[in-house]
C-alpha positions as CSV (number, residue, x, y, z in Angstrom):
1,M,-65.3,-48.9,-49.5
2,R,-68.9,-47.4,-48.8
3,V,-70.6,-47.0,-52.0
4,P,-73.3,-43.5,-52.8
5,A,-76.6,-44.6,-53.7
6,P,-77.6,-41.6,-55.7
7,F,-81.0,-42.7,-55.8
8,L,-81.8,-43.3,-52.5
9,L,-84.0,-40.6,-50.6
10,L,-85.3,-40.9,-47.0
11,A,-88.0,-38.0,-46.0
12,L,-88.8,-38.1,-42.4
13,G,-91.8,-35.9,-41.3
14,L,-92.6,-35.2,-37.6
15,A,-96.0,-33.4,-37.6
16,A,-98.9,-33.0,-35.5
17,C,-101.1,-30.2,-35.1
18,A,-102.3,-28.5,-31.6
19,D,-105.8,-29.3,-30.2
20,Q,-107.4,-26.3,-30.9
21,T,-110.2,-23.9,-28.9
22,G,-112.8,-21.6,-29.8
23,P,-112.6,-18.3,-28.4
24,S,-114.3,-17.4,-24.6
25,R,-113.8,-14.6,-22.4
26,H,-111.2,-14.7,-19.6
27,S,-110.3,-11.9,-17.1
28,E,-106.7,-10.9,-16.4
29,P,-106.2,-12.4,-12.3
30,A,-104.1,-10.3,-9.7
31,A,-100.7,-10.2,-9.7
32,D,-100.6,-11.8,-5.9
33,P,-103.9,-13.7,-4.8
34,S,-106.0,-12.5,-1.7
35,P,-105.8,-14.2,1.6
36,D,-109.4,-15.9,0.5
37,Q,-108.1,-17.5,-2.7
38,S,-108.3,-21.5,-3.0
39,P,-105.5,-23.5,-1.5
40,S,-104.4,-24.5,-4.8
41,V,-103.6,-20.6,-5.8
42,E,-102.0,-20.5,-2.2
43,L,-99.5,-23.2,-2.8
44,S,-98.7,-21.8,-6.0
45,L,-97.9,-18.8,-4.4
46,A,-95.7,-20.5,-2.4
47,A,-93.5,-22.3,-4.7
48,A,-93.0,-18.4,-6.4
49,L,-91.9,-17.0,-4.0
50,S,-90.0,-19.8,-2.7
51,A,-88.4,-19.5,-6.5
52,R,-87.5,-15.7,-6.2
53,S,-84.3,-15.3,-5.7
54,A,-81.7,-13.9,-8.5
55,L,-79.3,-16.4,-7.5
56,S,-80.2,-19.2,-9.8
57,G,-77.2,-21.3,-9.6
58,G,-76.7,-20.8,-6.2
59,D,-72.6,-19.3,-5.5
60,L,-72.2,-20.5,-9.3
61,T,-74.5,-17.4,-10.0
62,V,-73.0,-14.6,-12.3
63,F,-74.4,-10.9,-13.2
64,D,-74.2,-10.4,-16.5
65,A,-76.9,-10.4,-19.3
66,T,-74.8,-9.9,-22.0
67,A,-73.5,-12.1,-24.7
68,D,-70.8,-13.3,-22.5
69,A,-73.7,-14.2,-19.9
70,F,-73.2,-18.5,-20.4
71,S,-69.2,-18.4,-20.6
72,L,-68.2,-17.1,-17.6
73,P,-66.5,-19.3,-14.8
74,A,-67.8,-19.6,-11.5
75,P,-67.0,-16.9,-9.1
76,S,-65.7,-19.3,-6.5
77,L,-63.4,-19.8,-8.8
78,S,-59.5,-19.5,-7.9
79,G,-56.1,-20.3,-8.3
80,L,-55.4,-23.8,-9.7
81,R,-59.1,-24.6,-10.1
82,L,-59.4,-21.5,-12.7
83,A,-57.0,-22.6,-14.8
84,R,-57.9,-25.7,-14.6
85,H,-61.2,-24.5,-15.8
86,D,-59.4,-22.1,-18.5
87,D,-57.5,-25.1,-19.8
88,G,-60.9,-26.9,-20.7
89,D,-62.4,-23.6,-22.0
90,E,-59.3,-23.4,-24.5
91,A,-59.9,-27.2,-25.0
92,F,-63.7,-26.7,-25.6
93,E,-62.9,-24.0,-28.1
94,S,-60.1,-25.6,-30.1
95,E,-60.9,-26.8,-34.0
96,F,-59.6,-30.6,-34.6
97,D,-57.8,-31.0,-38.0
98,A,-57.4,-34.3,-39.9
99,G,-54.0,-33.7,-40.9
100,P,-51.4,-35.7,-39.0
101,A,-49.2,-32.4,-38.4
102,S,-52.3,-30.5,-37.3
103,I,-52.4,-29.3,-33.7
104,N,-55.5,-30.9,-33.1
105,P,-55.1,-34.0,-35.2
106,G,-58.2,-36.8,-35.2
107,L,-61.2,-34.9,-37.3
108,G,-63.5,-37.7,-38.5
109,P,-63.7,-39.5,-40.8
110,V,-67.3,-38.5,-40.8
111,F,-68.0,-35.7,-38.3
112,D,-70.4,-33.2,-37.7
113,N,-68.4,-30.4,-36.8
114,V,-64.8,-29.3,-35.4
115,S,-65.2,-28.2,-32.1
116,C,-67.5,-28.2,-28.8
117,E,-67.6,-24.2,-29.4
118,S,-68.8,-24.8,-33.1
119,C,-72.2,-26.3,-31.4
120,H,-72.1,-24.2,-28.6
121,R,-71.6,-21.1,-30.1
122,G,-71.2,-19.0,-26.2
123,D,-71.6,-22.2,-24.3
124,G,-74.9,-21.6,-25.5
125,R,-77.9,-23.0,-28.4
126,G,-78.0,-24.2,-31.3
127,R,-80.5,-24.3,-33.9
128,P,-81.7,-25.7,-37.3
129,P,-80.2,-24.1,-40.5
130,A,-81.8,-21.0,-42.2
131,A,-82.5,-21.5,-46.2
132,G,-78.9,-22.9,-47.6
133,E,-77.1,-22.8,-44.8
134,Q,-75.0,-25.9,-44.0
135,F,-75.8,-28.2,-40.8
136,E,-74.1,-26.5,-37.9
137,S,-75.3,-27.5,-34.5
138,L,-78.3,-29.7,-35.3
139,L,-77.6,-33.3,-35.4
140,F,-79.2,-36.9,-35.8
141,R,-79.2,-40.0,-33.7
142,A,-79.5,-42.3,-35.1
143,S,-80.3,-46.5,-34.7
144,I,-82.3,-49.3,-36.0
145,P,-85.7,-51.3,-33.9
146,G,-84.4,-53.5,-31.1
147,Y,-81.7,-53.0,-28.5
148,G,-77.8,-52.7,-28.3
149,D,-75.3,-53.0,-25.3
150,H,-77.1,-52.5,-22.3
151,F,-80.6,-52.3,-23.7
152,G,-79.2,-49.4,-25.7
153,P,-80.3,-47.9,-28.6
154,N,-79.0,-50.5,-31.5
155,P,-76.6,-48.8,-33.4
156,V,-77.2,-48.7,-37.8
157,P,-74.4,-50.9,-38.6
158,G,-71.2,-49.4,-40.2
159,Y,-73.1,-46.0,-39.0
160,G,-73.4,-46.2,-35.0
161,T,-75.8,-44.2,-33.3
162,Q,-75.3,-41.1,-35.2
163,L,-75.3,-39.6,-38.6
164,Q,-73.0,-37.3,-39.6
165,L,-73.2,-34.7,-42.2
166,R,-69.5,-34.1,-43.2
167,G,-66.8,-36.3,-44.2
168,V,-62.4,-36.2,-44.8
169,G,-61.2,-39.1,-46.8
170,I,-64.6,-40.3,-47.1
171,S,-68.3,-39.4,-48.1
172,P,-70.5,-38.2,-45.4
173,D,-72.9,-40.4,-44.2
174,A,-75.4,-37.8,-45.8
175,L,-76.7,-34.6,-47.0
176,A,-79.8,-33.4,-44.9
177,V,-82.3,-30.1,-45.8
178,V,-85.6,-29.8,-43.7
179,Q,-88.3,-28.0,-44.2
180,Y,-91.1,-26.7,-43.0
181,V,-95.2,-26.5,-43.3
182,E,-97.4,-24.0,-41.1
183,S,-100.1,-25.0,-38.7
184,N,-102.4,-22.3,-38.0
185,G,-103.9,-22.6,-34.9
186,V,-106.4,-20.0,-32.4
187,F,-106.1,-18.8,-29.4
188,A,-109.7,-18.9,-27.1
189,D,-109.3,-15.0,-27.3
190,G,-109.0,-14.9,-31.1
191,I,-105.8,-14.4,-31.7
192,P,-104.2,-16.4,-34.5
193,Y,-101.1,-18.4,-34.2
194,Q,-99.2,-20.8,-36.1
195,L,-96.7,-23.4,-35.6
196,R,-94.4,-25.0,-37.9
197,V,-93.8,-28.8,-38.4
198,P,-90.5,-29.9,-40.0
199,T,-89.6,-32.4,-42.6
200,Y,-86.2,-33.8,-42.8
201,T,-84.8,-35.2,-45.7
202,L,-81.6,-37.2,-46.5
203,T,-80.1,-37.4,-49.6
204,G,-77.1,-38.7,-51.1
205,V,-76.9,-41.4,-48.4
206,L,-74.5,-44.2,-48.5
207,Y,-75.0,-48.0,-49.4
208,G,-76.5,-50.0,-46.3
209,L,-78.6,-46.9,-45.0
210,P,-81.7,-49.4,-43.5
211,A,-85.3,-48.9,-44.2
212,D,-86.5,-49.4,-40.8
213,L,-83.9,-46.6,-39.6
214,L,-85.2,-44.7,-36.6
215,L,-83.9,-40.8,-36.5
216,S,-84.0,-38.2,-34.0
217,P,-82.9,-34.7,-35.0
218,R,-81.4,-32.9,-32.2
219,V,-79.9,-29.7,-31.6
220,A,-76.9,-28.3,-29.6
221,P,-78.5,-27.2,-25.8
222,A,-77.2,-24.4,-24.0
223,V,-74.0,-26.0,-21.1
224,I,-75.2,-23.6,-18.6
225,G,-75.1,-25.4,-14.5
226,L,-74.6,-28.9,-15.6
227,G,-72.4,-29.2,-12.9
228,L,-75.3,-28.3,-10.6
229,L,-77.5,-31.1,-12.2
230,E,-74.9,-33.6,-11.7
231,A,-74.6,-33.1,-7.8
232,V,-78.5,-33.2,-7.2
233,P,-78.7,-36.3,-5.2
234,E,-80.4,-39.6,-7.0
235,A,-82.3,-39.5,-4.0
236,Q,-84.1,-36.3,-4.6
237,V,-84.9,-37.0,-8.3
238,L,-86.3,-40.3,-7.9
239,A,-88.6,-38.2,-4.8
240,I,-89.8,-35.7,-7.1
241,A,-91.1,-38.9,-9.8
242,I,-92.9,-40.6,-6.2
243,A,-94.7,-37.3,-5.9
244,Q,-95.8,-36.6,-8.9
245,A,-96.9,-40.2,-9.5
246,A,-98.9,-39.4,-6.4
247,G,-100.3,-36.0,-7.4
248,H,-101.7,-37.7,-10.8
249,L,-100.8,-34.9,-12.9
250,V,-97.8,-35.9,-14.7
251,S,-96.2,-39.5,-14.5
252,G,-92.3,-38.3,-14.6
253,R,-89.9,-41.3,-15.1
254,P,-85.9,-41.6,-14.5
255,N,-84.3,-42.8,-17.2
256,Y,-81.3,-45.4,-15.9
257,V,-78.6,-45.4,-18.9
258,W,-75.3,-47.4,-19.0
259,D,-72.6,-45.5,-17.2
260,A,-69.3,-46.4,-19.1
261,V,-67.0,-44.9,-16.9
262,H,-67.9,-47.4,-13.7
263,Q,-69.8,-49.8,-16.1
264,R,-73.1,-50.1,-13.8
265,F,-76.2,-48.7,-14.7
266,A,-76.9,-45.0,-13.3
267,L,-79.7,-42.3,-13.4
268,G,-79.2,-40.6,-17.2
269,R,-79.1,-36.6,-16.4
270,F,-77.6,-35.0,-19.4
271,G,-79.2,-35.2,-23.1
272,W,-82.7,-34.3,-24.7
273,K,-83.3,-38.0,-23.6
274,A,-81.5,-37.9,-20.3
275,N,-79.2,-40.5,-22.0
276,N,-76.0,-39.6,-20.1
277,P,-75.6,-40.1,-16.5
278,S,-72.4,-38.0,-16.3
279,L,-70.3,-35.4,-17.9
280,V,-67.3,-36.9,-18.2
281,Q,-69.1,-39.3,-20.7
282,Q,-71.0,-36.8,-22.1
283,T,-67.9,-34.9,-22.8
284,A,-65.9,-38.0,-24.2
285,G,-69.6,-38.9,-26.4
286,A,-70.0,-35.7,-28.2
287,Y,-66.2,-35.6,-29.2
288,N,-66.9,-39.0,-30.6
289,G,-70.2,-38.6,-31.9
290,D,-69.5,-35.3,-33.3
291,M,-66.3,-34.8,-34.4
292,G,-65.4,-38.0,-34.5
293,I,-62.3,-38.0,-32.2
294,T,-62.0,-41.6,-30.2
295,T,-61.1,-41.3,-26.7
296,A,-60.3,-44.4,-24.0
297,L,-63.9,-44.4,-22.9
298,F,-65.1,-44.8,-26.7
299,P,-62.5,-46.1,-28.7
300,A,-64.7,-46.8,-32.2
301,E,-65.2,-44.9,-34.9
302,G,-69.3,-44.5,-36.2
303,C,-68.5,-46.3,-39.3
304,E,-66.5,-48.7,-38.0
305,G,-66.9,-51.9,-40.2
306,A,-67.7,-49.7,-43.3
307,D,-64.4,-48.5,-44.8
308,A,-60.6,-49.2,-43.7
309,V,-60.2,-45.8,-42.5
310,C,-63.0,-45.9,-39.8
311,D,-60.7,-48.7,-38.5
312,R,-59.6,-49.1,-34.7
313,H,-56.8,-47.4,-33.6
314,A,-54.9,-45.3,-30.6
315,P,-57.4,-42.9,-29.2
316,E,-57.0,-39.6,-30.4
317,L,-57.7,-37.4,-27.1
318,S,-56.6,-38.1,-23.8
319,D,-58.0,-38.7,-20.7
320,E,-56.7,-35.2,-19.2
321,T,-58.5,-33.3,-22.1
322,V,-61.7,-35.4,-21.6
323,A,-61.2,-34.5,-17.7
324,A,-60.5,-31.0,-18.6
325,V,-63.9,-30.1,-21.1
326,A,-65.9,-32.0,-18.4
327,F,-65.1,-29.7,-15.4
328,Y,-65.2,-26.4,-17.3
329,T,-68.8,-27.3,-18.4
330,Q,-69.5,-28.8,-14.5
331,T,-67.7,-24.9,-13.2
332,L,-69.9,-22.8,-15.8
333,G,-71.7,-20.0,-14.2
334,V,-75.8,-19.6,-14.1
335,P,-76.8,-15.9,-15.4
336,A,-78.5,-14.5,-12.7
337,R,-82.4,-14.0,-12.4
338,R,-83.6,-10.7,-13.7
339,N,-86.5,-8.1,-12.9
340,L,-87.8,-9.9,-9.6
341,D,-90.0,-7.0,-8.5
342,D,-90.9,-5.9,-12.0
343,R,-95.7,-6.6,-11.7
344,V,-95.7,-8.5,-14.8
345,V,-92.9,-10.9,-14.4
346,R,-94.7,-11.3,-10.6
347,Q,-98.0,-11.8,-12.8
348,G,-96.8,-14.4,-15.1
349,E,-94.5,-16.4,-12.2
350,L,-97.8,-17.3,-10.8
351,L,-99.1,-18.0,-13.8
352,F,-96.2,-20.6,-14.2
353,H,-97.1,-22.7,-11.3
354,Q,-101.1,-22.3,-11.5
355,T,-100.7,-23.7,-15.2
356,G,-98.9,-26.6,-14.1
357,C,-95.9,-25.7,-15.9
358,A,-94.1,-26.3,-12.5
359,N,-94.8,-29.7,-12.3
360,C,-92.3,-30.8,-14.4
361,H,-89.9,-27.7,-14.2
362,V,-89.5,-27.9,-10.7
363,A,-87.9,-24.4,-9.5
364,T,-85.7,-25.4,-6.6
365,L,-83.5,-28.2,-6.1
366,R,-80.5,-28.8,-3.9
367,T,-77.4,-30.1,-4.8
368,G,-75.3,-32.5,-2.9
369,V,-71.6,-33.1,-2.9
370,L,-70.2,-33.9,-6.6
371,A,-66.8,-35.1,-5.7
372,G,-63.9,-33.3,-6.9
373,V,-66.3,-30.3,-7.6
374,P,-66.8,-28.6,-4.5
375,E,-68.3,-25.4,-6.0
376,V,-71.4,-27.2,-7.1
377,S,-72.0,-29.0,-3.8
378,N,-74.7,-28.4,-1.1
379,Q,-76.4,-25.0,-3.0
380,I,-79.5,-24.2,-3.2
381,I,-80.5,-23.2,-7.0
382,H,-83.2,-22.8,-9.5
383,P,-83.1,-24.4,-12.8
384,Y,-86.5,-25.6,-13.7
385,T,-86.3,-28.8,-14.3
386,D,-86.9,-32.4,-12.9
387,L,-84.2,-34.3,-14.4
388,L,-87.1,-37.2,-15.4
389,I,-88.7,-38.1,-18.7
390,H,-92.1,-37.4,-19.6
391,D,-94.8,-38.5,-22.1
392,M,-95.0,-35.1,-24.6
393,G,-97.6,-37.0,-27.0
394,P,-97.0,-37.6,-30.5
395,A,-96.8,-33.9,-31.7
396,L,-93.1,-33.8,-30.7
397,A,-92.4,-37.4,-30.6
398,D,-89.5,-39.0,-32.5
399,N,-90.4,-42.5,-32.0
400,R,-86.7,-43.4,-31.4
401,P,-86.3,-45.0,-27.7
402,D,-82.9,-44.5,-26.2
403,F,-83.4,-46.9,-23.2
404,R,-86.1,-46.4,-20.7
405,A,-86.8,-43.2,-22.8
406,S,-89.7,-44.4,-25.3
407,G,-90.3,-42.4,-28.9
408,S,-92.4,-39.9,-27.2
409,E,-90.5,-39.3,-23.9
410,W,-87.9,-36.2,-23.5
411,R,-86.1,-34.5,-20.2
412,T,-87.5,-31.8,-18.6
413,A,-85.4,-29.3,-19.9
414,P,-83.9,-26.7,-17.4
415,L,-85.2,-23.2,-17.8
416,W,-82.9,-21.1,-16.2
417,G,-81.1,-18.4,-18.8
418,I,-83.7,-19.4,-21.3
419,G,-84.4,-15.5,-21.1
420,L,-80.7,-14.6,-22.5
421,I,-80.6,-16.9,-25.5
422,E,-81.5,-14.6,-28.0
423,T,-78.9,-12.2,-26.7
424,V,-76.1,-14.7,-26.6
425,N,-77.0,-16.8,-29.6
426,Q,-79.1,-14.1,-31.3
427,H,-82.5,-16.7,-32.3
428,G,-85.3,-17.9,-30.3
429,N,-85.2,-21.1,-31.8
430,L,-86.8,-23.8,-28.5
431,L,-87.6,-27.4,-28.5
432,H,-84.7,-30.7,-29.3
433,D,-85.2,-29.6,-32.8
434,G,-85.3,-26.1,-32.8
435,R,-88.8,-26.0,-34.5
436,A,-90.2,-23.3,-32.1
437,R,-89.2,-19.5,-33.0
438,S,-90.6,-18.3,-29.7
439,L,-91.5,-18.9,-25.5
440,I,-95.2,-19.4,-26.7
441,E,-94.6,-21.7,-30.0
442,A,-92.6,-24.1,-27.5
443,I,-95.6,-24.1,-25.1
444,L,-98.1,-24.9,-27.3
445,W,-95.8,-28.1,-28.9
446,H,-96.6,-29.2,-25.4
447,G,-98.6,-32.4,-25.1
448,G,-98.9,-35.7,-23.9
449,E,-98.3,-35.0,-20.2
450,A,-98.5,-31.4,-20.7
451,A,-101.5,-31.0,-22.8
452,A,-103.3,-29.6,-19.3
453,A,-100.7,-27.1,-18.5
454,Q,-100.9,-26.6,-22.4
455,A,-104.9,-26.2,-22.5
456,K,-104.9,-23.6,-19.9
457,V,-102.2,-21.2,-21.8
458,R,-104.2,-21.3,-25.2
459,R,-107.1,-20.2,-23.1
460,M,-105.4,-17.4,-21.6
461,S,-105.8,-13.5,-22.5
462,A,-103.3,-11.7,-24.6
463,V,-102.6,-9.9,-21.5
464,E,-101.7,-13.3,-19.3
465,R,-99.8,-15.0,-22.3
466,N,-97.5,-11.7,-22.0
467,A,-97.3,-11.8,-18.5
468,L,-96.1,-15.9,-18.9
469,V,-93.6,-14.8,-21.5
470,A,-92.2,-11.9,-19.0
471,F,-91.6,-14.1,-16.3
472,L,-89.8,-16.7,-18.6
473,H,-87.7,-13.9,-19.9
474,S,-86.5,-13.2,-16.2
475,L,-84.8,-16.8,-16.2
């Protein structure tokens, strides 16, 4: 049996302060540039105009801005395909239990939550716990220095690549607490702001957790539009990386990861570091890491080798259920963009392009053909991502490599639906660990390749910043 080490305390701090600048004068730009403005402004306007569409998800766009905005099926689904989507929805919401006589047995022995829906409420974003709350939708990826199989993260012996904060029939891997220290800054116009710097403490850690542990806190992302992103041709993603390198402004690169389904390396698309190549693998991995549910694709418990209850056994979830849940996430609708003709939103959209945010948050992509999912094929979409990993600087670094992604590199997060997170999930927490409490805070945390764009935002007037936020809220 694993023996608790009551005096072992592991504190992990992720801290850095954004650069500060003194006050300066900055005037409000016109909503649209005049013909005699610079070519760069004209190009920014052209890019903004090309993406100015309500159809964020192409034919998968749904016109709903309520708390159900992330949970609606693609409008093009019908008949048996809609029934299959509904079957996946039911499985996504089903809670697992440890008892052999339960309807959904197999939970644990260590786990983080009991269902997909428990982390992705309303198919939306998770958040870090408030004071006194249990961790619900923030988990901890874990590894040790070096490489695991196929040059991926090196598993922690007896723990795997994720620490689970709950257990049944066995103690959880650890208990966790997050605390924040405020970091003060000031915009160029003299208006102050605060960023909160998180520190994570693990207590009650079980015996054997190494001193050189690499730990990465991650909240559950929204699951809208994933099938469309899976259908974006690899060649298009690589072309964006080549164009970025040629422009010498940002230098996104693909993360090539191990495809456990096809037994080869493939382009990573999903996860905070683009460490999953497909939604089938993403789904099976989440069942395994988050709920302790084994499948044919991932047959081992994370605690294998540490306790007899973690020994290998028959898969607890069928391939059919994994495929159904993957299909569900592939065919969720994407909320329509709103307030397209609002003058402030249009001003913010132009500022978004002028500051360079769109260099990584690419507004428009085209999908190819995704086998078995014709609904997402051949669509013009506006996800605001390049699916590439970028160095975001030391302030956001988790210092935990994941395949080709370094400890300071993260995948460009899609922005579609970001304006509805508070409606769907009743919070505004953003970034990989939810540290940002607003869109402006999320921008201010950007460093590394995004430092120049972030600095331009800090030099904006309050009117301009409000316009930028209004644009993001329209997505």
